[in-house]
Structure formats: structure tokens, C-alpha cells
N, C-alpha and C positions, 0 to 999 in steps of 0.2 A: 703309822703305828704311834700310839701315846699311851704312856702308862697313868691309869687312873685308879683310885682307890674304889672299892664297889658304890659308897655313896656317891663319887663324882660322878661315876660312869652312868647310874641311874638319872643324877641331875642332868648330865648331858643328852640321855635317852628321852628324857621329859621336853627337853629345849629343842629337841630333834636335831641336835648335832651330831649324833650316832644314831644307828639303829642294832639292835640284836633280837634275836627270835623267844618268844616266851620262854622256853625253858631256861635259856641264858639269865633272862630276867628273874626268874624264880630263884636261881643260884645267886645272882649277885643280892637278891633280897636276904637270901640265909647268910651270905658272906658279912652282910651288915649287922649282923650280931658279934663280929669280933673287931676289936678296936686296934689289932695288931697282927702282923705274920706269926707271931710268937705265941698270941693267944690262939690262933687258928691251929698251929702246929701243936700246941698242948691238947686242945680238944680232939685234933684227929688221931693223935698217938693214943690218948685215952678211950676212944672208943673203935679204934681200928680192928679189933677182933670180935665185936659184937655181932656183925653180920649187915648183909645187903638185901635190899627189895629190889625185885626188878620192876619198873614202872613202864608203862606205856599210857600217854595222855589218849582220851577219848574226847574228841571234839563233840560238843553240843550246840548245834545252829539254833539262833533263835532270829526274829524278825529284824532286831537292832544291834546284832553282834553275836558273837559266839563265845563259849565257855570251853575251856580245858579242863574236862573232869581228872583227877587223879586219884590214887588209890585212898581209900577212906570215905572219899566223899559218898554222900548218901545216893547221887544218882550215878556214881562210877558203876559199871555193868559187872555182874559176878564173872563174864566169862570175855575179856577184854581180847583185842586182837593183837596180840605181842609180836606177831610176824608183819604186819601191815598189808598182808593178802588179802583181808577182808573189806578193806578201805572202810571201816566202820565210822560213820557219822551219824550222830542221833539229831533229832530236831525236834523242836517245840515251837507252838503257837504263842508261848508267854513270852514276853519281853525280858530279856537279862535283868533289868531294874525289878520287874516284879517276882521272878526268880529268886533275885537277891534279897529280898524283903522277907520271904518265907523263912521261918525258924528252920534250921537244919545244921546238919554235918558238913562243913565245908572243907574241901580240900581241891582248889580250883585256880585258875587263871583267868579273870573275865577279859575277854577282848573286844573293845568298841570299834577300834580301827588298829591299822597297823603301828601307830605310835601312842595307843591309848589303852595301857594294860593295867590290871590291879590283880595282887594276889590275895586270896582269902583263904586262911587255915584256921580252924577249930578243933581239930585233931591232935591227938597226942603223937608226935613223930615215934615209929618203931627204930629199935635197934641204936637206941641213945642218941639218934640224930637230932639235930636242931630244927626248929620251923625256920621259916622264913618270917622277917620282918613284913608285915603287911602294909606294903607301900603301893599307891597307885599313882597312875599318872593324869587321871581324871578329877574331878572335884566332886563326883558322888560319895555318898556316905551310906553303906549297906549295914551299920550298927554292928560292926564285927563282934564276936562273941569269943574272942581268944582267951 
């Protein structure tokens, strides 16, 4: 076990010293918005009564990787599989790079491989939540529109 700040954890992930799954990468990117625990506590207290939203990522398989689609993304299905019973995986013949170059509404995690993730968000977060900082582990630039 080792204590790390969110930016340190992301750097360790990028250098392949540690690994964590895409949802945790997303949350570390959200935590990067706060410079101290006190700032995070203040934010959490201020928005605590605003409400929450149930999320279930939907996997989009592409020839060169995957995209985890999140609520608000233009490709997110209207009726996602909240229970995991349907084992919903969407697929496309388009490459991830081509999908990301299209103008659109993004709320997604791009997965090129197990240690190559990127978060892309250009939606307004509900319930006064805060969007993650858009960090990526690769060198691609999909001209984010946040």
C-alpha cells in the first residue's frame, strides 16, 4: 500500500507502476480538480443534498480499442443494462481515432489497451458534480471541446 495524491497516482499509472480500472481512472481525474482534502470536503458538503445519478458504462468495441460510454454521451444507449444481465457490448467498424475526430457530445473513457486510457468529457455534470480533468495516458489529441 502506498498513499498517493490523485495526480501522483495517475503518473504512476501512466508509467505502469500501478494499475487501476477505468472507473477509478475517471474518479482520479475528477479528484485532480481539488488541491487539498479540505477543498474536496467543502465541495462534497456543498453538493451533498443535490442528488445522484445511477451510471452504467456501456462498452463500444472498435477495431483498435474500446470506448466506455457514460450517460450524456451521444452514443450512450437510451436503455442501458443497469443490472449487467444483458452483457451489452456495442461494436463499430470505425476506429477509435475516427470516432473521436467527429464532432459530438462526449462523456467517455477511451481504452486503447490496459494501460492506455483517456477521459473525454464535454457535457455539463448533473447535480452540481464536477467533471474530471481530461487526462490521457497516450499522446493522441482529439481536440477536446470542454
